[in-house]
C-alpha positions, 0 to 999 in steps of 0.5 A: 611354623606349626602350619608346616607340620599340619600341611604334611599331615593333611597331604598324607591323609589326602593320599590315604583317602584319594587312592582308594586304599580303604576300598582295596582293603574292603574287597579283601575283607568284606566282613570288616568293611564297616570298620574300614569305612568308619576309619576313613570317616574319622580321617576325613573329620580330622583333615577338615579340622586340620585344614581350619587350623592350618588357615588360622595359623597362617594368619596368626603366625606373625602377631603371636609368635613369642607369646607363651600361651600361643607357643604352648598351644602350638606345641600341642598342635604339633604333637597331634599333627605328628601323631596323625602323620604316624597313623596315616603312614601306618595305615597306608603301609598296612593296606598296601601290604595286605593288598599285595599279599591277599587274603589267601595268606590268612586263609592258609594260616587259619587266622580267625581275625587277621592281624591286619584288622587288629592293627587297623582297629588300633589305628581307628582307636587312635584316630578317634583319640586324635579327633577328641584332642583336636576338639579340645585344642579348638576349645582351648584356643577360644579360651586362652589364645586370643587375637590382638584387639588392635589391628586384628587383621594380619594384613594390617599388622604386616603392612604396618611392620613393613612400613616401619622397616621401610621408614627406618631404612629411608632415614639412614645417614649417608655415612652408612652408605658404604660400598654403594658407589657403583650401584648408585652411579648406575642408578643415577645414570638410569634416571638421567638417560635421554629416553623419553619413554617411562623407564622402569629400574629394579633394585633386586636382592635379599632383605637387609642388603640396603635396596630401600636405603640406596633408592632413598639416597638417590630419590632424595637428590633427584626429586628436586629436579622433577615436576612431581615425585612420590614414594610408596611402600607396597608391602606383602599384602597389596591393596590397589586402592591403598596404593593409589590413594597413597600415591595421590597423597604424595603427589598432591600433598600441597593441594588440599582441594584435590585431597578433599575431593579424593576422599569420595572417589571410587577406585576407577575415578581415582585411577583415571585422575592419576593417569591423566595427571601423570601422562602430562608430567615428568615424574619419579615414583618409587614402589618400595618392597614389591613382592609379586609380579601381579602388583606391578602388572596391576599398576603398570597401565597407569604408571608407565604410559608417560612419554616425558622421560619419567622414571619408576624405581621398584625395590624387590626381593623377587627376581620375577618382579625385577624382570619387569624392568627396562632392558639393562635396568636391573641392579642386583645388590650383593653383600659388601666386600670384606674391606667395605664390611670392615669400614662400615663396621668400624663406623658403627662400632667406634663412632667416637674414635679418630677415623673410627679406628679399631683399638689394636687389642680388639682388632682380631675379634672385631674382624671375626665379628665383622666376618660373621655379618656376611656382608649384609649392611643391615646386620653390620650396622646393627651389630656395630651399634650393639658393640658401640655400647659394650665395654671395649675389653677383649673378654666382652668382645670374645663373649659377643663373638662366641654367641653372635648367632644367639644375639641375632636370635634373642637380642632386642637391639637386633630385632630389626634384622629378625623382622626383615628376614622373618617377613621373607619367610612368613610369605613363603607358601607353606610347601616352600617353608618346609623346603627352606627350613630343611636347608638350614639343617645343613652346615654353614656354607654347605653347597647343595647340589640340585639333584641331591636336594630334590631327592631328599625333599621328595623323600620327606614328602614336601613336594605336591603333585602338579598335573603331569609333571614328575615330582622332580620337575615340581621340586625344581620349580620349588628350588627356582622359586626359593632362588627367585625370592633370594632365600637361596643363593645360586652359586653355579649353573651347568653347561646348558644353564640349568641350576646346579649348586646353591648355598644358604646365606649364613644369617638366614640359616641361623634364623631358620635353624632357630625356627627348626629347633623351636618348632621340633622340625629338626636339629643339627649337631656340629663340632660337639663331643659324641656320647649322648645326643638329645633329640629336639625334632623329627630330623637329625643332621650330624656333622663333624662330631669331635669324639668318635662314638655316638653312644645314644640318642634320646627320643630316638623313637620320634626320629624320621630323618637321620643324615650324617655328612662326611667325616661326621663320626668315626664309629656308629653303633646305633644302626640296629637300635635305629632300625628297631625303634625309629619305626617311621624313619623316612630318610636314612643317609649314612654317607661315609660312615664306618658301617660294614653291615646293614642289620636285617631289621632295616626291613621293618622301616616300612616308611623308608624312602631314602637309603644312602650308603655311599662311601660306606664299607657295606659289602652286602644288603640283607634280604629284608631290603625287599620289604622297603616298599616305599623306597624311592632312592637307594644310593650305594655309590662307591660301596663294596657291593657287587651284586644286588639281592633279587628282592630289589626287583620288588621295590616298584616305587624306586626312582633312583638307583646309584650303584657305581664305583669309580676309582679314577678316570685316568685308566680305561677300566676306571669303574664298575657298576653292579649286576642287577637280577632279572625282572627290570620290568617291575621297576616301572618308576625308575628314572636313574640307573647308575650304573649297570654291569651289562650282560646279554640278558640285561641288554635285552630287557633294559627297554622295560625301564621306560621312565629312565632319564639317566643311564650309565652302562659298564662292561659293554661289548660290541655284541650288546650294542644292537640290543641296547639300541633297541632298548634305548628306543623305548626310553623317550625321556632319556636325557643322559647316557654314559657307556663304557666298553669292556675293553679298549678293542670293543667297538661301540655303535648305537643305531638309535635316535634319542631326541631328548638326549642332552649329555652323551659319554662314550668310553670305548672304540669308535669308527669313522663310519659310526660318526657318519652313520649313527643317528646319535651324531646326526642333527635329526637323531640328537638335535638337543645334545649339549654335551659330548664326551669321547674317551679312548675312541681311537679315531684316526681321521679328524672327527670334527667335520662329522661332529660339527652337525651337532649345532647345539653342543656347548661342551666337547671333550676328547680324552685319548679319542683322536690319534691324528696329528692335526685338529681344525675347527672351522668358522661356523662350527659349534656356534654354542660351544662354551667348553672345549677339553682336549686331553691326552691326544698324544699325537696331536702337534697342531691345533687350529681354531678359526674364530669359534663363536661362544654363545651369548659372547662376542666372537673371540679366538681361542689360542692353542695353549697346552696345559699340564694335567697330572703330567700329561698334555691337555688342550683347552 
């Protein structure tokens, strides 16, 4: 865990050393260049020592967790890494500020020694102290923190632990296999197929779902019918030679001469021998717990060449590994249903009772406990076994139910749960560990939105740069990786298949939240009384405090992130204190708080990268907002702010600006944006602008925002469309565009090609000529358009013949967009359409749909059934 903190410090020091900040300052203050270079050298020494500590901790983490000496040493390492992170942030801010202001400022003031140099000297002194602390920690480690004498390589330890877990899973009785009939039948069907080529079957799912148990159950029955068979546990640390020798031992366990000759074989001879042997036989081989695609790719040339109807089963937590399975042979295991959870729970908790019946007085509490197991068979079995030896009293079971999360983390009888899930965490890359732990700070069953989560990760500094990809694109790769590793559950995709919403499994969350608390990563307060809170980390998330006012936060000076979720607290009076004392605050998310004023002191939060004021009652931003030079996201959605201060244009690192107020989509004038001062060209990194109140000047200069990906415009007049079209041409990355006219009679017409546009929403009058002439409705001008929403278009002629050229459309919505009486969808139009919404087409009396073909689905007819939507007819 400490390696996460160290990596963040390393990356920040790398930024300080790589971006030439010291060189910039040296040019401004030539006389003091030596001190700056010395400071840079000090940072370089620190980062080298931190690199070594990081590598050491990555090896040590599993074997030495929960050892007191190791934990005490780690705590000191974390403190030093946190301090170094603070110093680097201070350094980058000072150098960046002085570079912007220039030395002329100091000449005018007549300073003999600039405050800048005084501050840098103070930082240099602290960096020297950190160097000494790191040296002392290294010496302390050698004296007190010892590596285990047995199995000194962490890979040996991990292999041993993985094999122990696998062996335990293989020995689970048939009676514990509840709710697996369907998957067992599918697996047996895959094994019994007529295909003579070697088929690969993958069992995919998070740890604890019973993949190994199911595979073992089928393997034990099927192996008697096959010429040869083998079961091999792969584990996280893969050794080709170990795997090949284990397969050989399994296949030739009754042939002592082969086993003897195998001892002296090199790996190539061993591989050739196995390949020749398997080519001539029908076999079943289980590769249990495969963690990386490289492992399977390495073994595949030897294992899948048979043409005798052989079968290979792999169990894995990784979707990328499961992708090697033969077509139709991926079995994704899901948590047990409520009924199956209850059945398995009763079998383990009440094994001696008739039909495993739960006593009536314990049933409500038993159902509550079973529900908390969240359908994971491993958890259900072990929790049930724990309760089997407890007194069967209401008081005892109420105590267990109330502290089940604590039991999962601390009870020795449930150690196997922790081991299974902890292994998944340990083998995450360090960057992904930070992202994963961050998710555990949010409440149970919290639904994460992709874009929201990515913005927070970037603000926290978790995302590393990769080539020419944006940080947002890299963060999405991180998110995909966590889903593929079954560390996050994908709940919903958007219309064109992109990941949209996610959830963290509650058992995983409990274990991760404990890691966060123990390692000062962050804490969550939920369903507790307000008053005073004790900080136990750098990040604080508040959710549903029972009493209104939060009076104080101890340790507020170390706070870097504060997030309040909806309905967290009714009164918040600590904002001024936060701004003054939480000097290194990075994320300040105050969604839905009863805050009506932002103190001027917020400008002192020089490290602030995310400021969220959505759904607050703030009416004005202070002038000091212009000092937030590191701000990446400013969320003012549904605030009472109508005009942004001029200083907002100085925030040239700003990437996402939300400044929109929606009051409901039922009326034409359903929302508004904000007026933004002139000077768009300074916002060179802006990717999201939602939304802008357009006027003549802003329409002309909109094209200066060349990095925009998402844009919403309100109050658009027909006269602005020419300038807007010219501006949009400059936005080569634009993927989402929404435009709302100033009134129902304003005609919207955009004469522009936007080849990367995926979503288009137009609220205002369109003409039939616009559909025929605007490149946006042509194949060439919007060849990638997937979603089209038209509101109040007032079209009199059927628009579908013109729109049918948009062959990639997956969603089409008309709301008061067509005044005609009939709409006809002809065969072949919109071949990829998934969602069709026709709402408030008041004159429509006939809808004819001729065999729309849904992408990836069999051809089907959609009946023209009207539905009610808020009292108005809606067609789907």
